[in-house]
C-alpha positions in Angstrom: 18.9 1.8 -26.2 22.5 1.7 -26.0 24.3 5.6 -25.5 26.5 6.8 -28.3 30.4 7.7 -27.5 29.2 11.4 -28.7 26.4 11.7 -26.4 28.9 10.3 -23.8 31.5 12.9 -24.9 28.9 15.8 -24.5 27.5 15.1 -21.4 31.4 14.6 -20.5 31.8 18.5 -21.6 29.0 19.7 -20.2 29.4 18.5 -16.4 33.1 20.1 -16.7 31.4 23.3 -18.0 28.9 23.5 -15.1 32.1 22.8 -12.5 34.4 25.6 -14.3 31.1 28.0 -13.9 30.4 27.0 -9.9 34.4 27.1 -9.6 35.2 30.3 -11.6 31.8 32.4 -11.6 30.4 34.3 -15.2 32.6 33.2 -17.7 33.3 34.0 -21.3 33.1 31.5 -24.1 37.2 31.5 -24.9 37.6 30.5 -21.3 34.8 27.8 -21.3 36.0 26.1 -24.4 39.9 26.2 -23.1 38.9 24.9 -19.7 36.5 21.8 -21.3 39.7 21.6 -23.8 37.2 21.7 -26.8 36.3 23.7 -30.1 34.2 26.7 -29.5 31.7 26.1 -31.5 31.3 22.8 -29.4 31.1 24.4 -26.5 28.6 27.1 -27.8 26.2 23.9 -28.6 27.2 22.8 -25.1 26.5 26.5 -23.3 22.9 26.2 -26.0 21.9 23.2 -24.6 22.3 24.0 -20.6 20.9 27.2 -20.9 17.9 25.4 -22.7 17.4 23.2 -19.6 17.5 26.1 -17.4 21.4 25.4 -15.7 23.2 28.3 -17.1 22.1 32.0 -18.7 24.0 34.6 -20.2 25.1 38.1 -19.2 26.5 40.0 -22.0 29.5 38.4 -23.0 29.6 35.6 -20.2 27.8 32.7 -19.1 26.8 31.9 -15.1 24.3 29.4 -13.4 21.6 30.1 -12.6 19.5 29.1 -9.5 19.0 25.8 -10.7 22.0 24.0 -8.9 21.2 25.3 -5.6 16.7 24.8 -6.2 18.3 20.7 -6.4 20.2 20.9 -3.2 17.6 22.5 -1.6 15.4 19.2 -2.3 17.8 16.8 -1.7 18.7 18.3 1.3 15.2 18.1 2.3 14.5 15.0 1.7 17.3 13.9 4.0 16.0 15.9 6.3 12.3 14.3 5.9 14.6 11.0 5.9 16.6 11.0 8.7 12.7 11.9 11.0 10.5 8.9 9.6 13.0 6.2 9.8 12.4 5.7 13.5 9.0 5.6 12.9 9.1 3.0 10.1 11.3 1.2 12.3 8.4 0.9 14.9 5.9 0.0 12.5 8.0 -2.5 11.4 8.2 -4.3 14.5 4.2 -4.0 15.2 3.3 -5.2 12.0 6.3 -7.2 10.6 5.8 -5.9 7.2 7.5 -3.5 4.9 7.1 0.3 5.7 7.9 3.5 3.3 6.9 7.0 3.9 6.5 8.7 0.6 5.8 12.2 -0.7 4.3 13.6 -4.0 7.0 14.3 -6.8 5.8 16.0 -9.5 2.6 13.9 -11.2 4.4 10.8 -9.0 4.5 9.2 -5.6 8.1 9.1 -4.7 10.0 7.1 -1.7 12.0 8.8 0.7 12.2 6.1 3.2 11.8 2.6 3.6 12.3 0.0 6.2 12.1 -4.0 4.9 9.9 -6.8 6.6 11.8 -9.5 8.2 9.9 -12.1 5.9 11.9 -13.2 3.4 9.2 -12.2 1.2 8.6 -8.7 0.7 8.1 -6.0 -1.4 11.0 -5.5 -4.0 11.2 -1.5 -3.4 14.0 1.0 -3.1 14.3 4.8 -2.1 13.8 7.3 -4.6 11.3 5.0 -6.6 8.5 6.9 -8.2 5.1 5.1 -8.8 1.7 6.0 -10.3 0.1 8.1 -8.2 -3.6 6.2 -9.2 -2.0 3.0 -8.1 -0.3 2.6 -5.1 -1.6 3.1 -1.7 0.5 5.8 -0.7 -0.2 7.9 -4.3 -3.7 7.5 -3.8 -3.3 9.4 -0.4 -1.9 12.5 -2.2 -4.8 12.5 -4.7 -7.4 12.1 -1.8 -6.2 14.9 0.3 -3.7 16.6 -1.7 -4.4 19.4 -4.9 -7.5 18.6 -6.7 -5.7 19.7 -9.8 -3.8 16.6 -9.7 -6.7 14.1 -10.9 -7.0 16.6 -14.1 -4.4 15.2 -16.6 -3.7 11.9 -14.6 -3.2 8.9 -17.2 -5.1 5.9 -15.5 -2.3 3.4 -16.9 -3.2 -0.1 -15.9 -0.9 -2.3 -14.3 -3.0 -5.2 -13.3 -6.5 -6.5 -13.6 -7.0 -4.8 -10.5 -5.5 -1.2 -11.4 -8.3 1.7 -11.6 -8.4 2.9 -14.6 -11.5 5.1 -14.9 -12.2 8.3 -13.5 -15.5 7.5 -12.2 -14.1 4.8 -10.1 -11.1 6.6 -9.0 -13.0 9.5 -7.3 -15.4 6.8 -6.1 -12.3 5.1 -4.1 -10.8 8.8 -3.2 -14.2 9.6 -1.2 -13.9 6.5 0.3 -10.3 6.8 1.3 -11.4 10.4 2.9 -14.4 8.9 5.1 -11.9 6.1 6.4 -8.8 7.9 6.4 -6.7 5.2 4.8 -6.0 4.0 1.1 -5.8 0.4 -0.1 -3.7 -1.1 -3.1 -5.1 -4.0 -3.6 -2.8 -5.7 -6.3 -3.3 -2.8 -8.7 0.3 -1.9 -9.3 1.7 -5.5 -8.4 -0.2 -9.0 -8.9 0.3 -10.6 -5.2 1.3 -7.3 -3.1 -1.2 -5.4 -1.2 -0.2 -2.1 0.4 -2.2 0.3 3.0 -1.2 4.1 3.6 -2.5 6.4 5.7 -1.4 10.6 5.4 0.9 12.2 7.2 -0.1 15.8 8.1 2.0 18.4 9.7 0.9 21.8 10.7 -3.1 21.0 9.1 -1.1 20.1 6.2 -0.5 17.4 4.2 3.2 16.0 4.0 3.2 12.5 2.9 2.2 8.9 3.4 3.3 6.3 5.1 2.7 2.4 4.3 2.9 -1.1 4.6 3.1 -3.7 2.0 3.6 -7.3 1.8 2.2 -10.7 0.0 -1.6 -10.5 -0.5 -1.4 -14.2 1.8 -0.2 -12.2 4.8 -2.1 -8.4 4.4 -5.3 -9.5 3.9 -8.8 -8.3 4.9 -8.5 -10.0 8.2 -5.3 -7.8 9.1 -6.7 -4.6 7.9 -7.9 -2.8 11.2 -4.5 -4.0 12.8 -2.5 -2.8 10.3 -4.3 0.9 10.0 -4.2 1.5 13.6 -0.6 0.8 13.7 -0.2 3.2 10.4 -2.5 6.1 11.6 -0.4 5.9 14.7 2.9 6.0 12.9 1.4 8.8 10.7 0.7 10.7 14.1 3.9 10.2 15.4 5.7 11.4 12.5 3.5 14.2 11.8 4.8 15.5 15.2 8.4 15.6 14.7 7.4 17.3 11.7 6.2 19.5 13.8 8.7 19.9 16.2 
């Protein structure tokens, strides 16, 4: 869907208003409308939208920013810290396995990639840091479901991505029991045809932090290599857990 010029103007006005409030502290409607260069009625609509989404609050006749920006800043800082700790571990894992490695963490009802190192092979998984995937159809996501908060499963939508995707609760619960028993998860072409992924949990101070995974085409990441890959994965998870606990 194309974005209308009006929508872009409103977004620009909202960003400028946030900038003004961050620079000058609590500010009245007249000063904000003048600072952004828009009529008071337009400024009031923009403020209403920002307030509705929790970015600003009103105190008397003035508006100020909430702690939402600080909250987002802390999340970005945390992700950068995790990425810095995970990168050398993933580098070692790729050197050992020859496959693409990821470190992922729960992000709401999705799994989010915090760090990634590509396989040296030309045929590899297309993914990127910041990508968010379904919990039930990814190996790392199933680690979160198996070891994380049980409430995550309550409102989970089991969308089908391939013919192999788990789409019923009974099958999913059985798969999660098996993950807890074996200590690793498998995405057997459940998200993308031809792609297989294995993942293991990363714990720090007895708390699940996320998962490390290796992925590649089914021709390379086949069952004859699984034990080799799982051993390398679990060693990597242990190293990262130690780094996170230090």
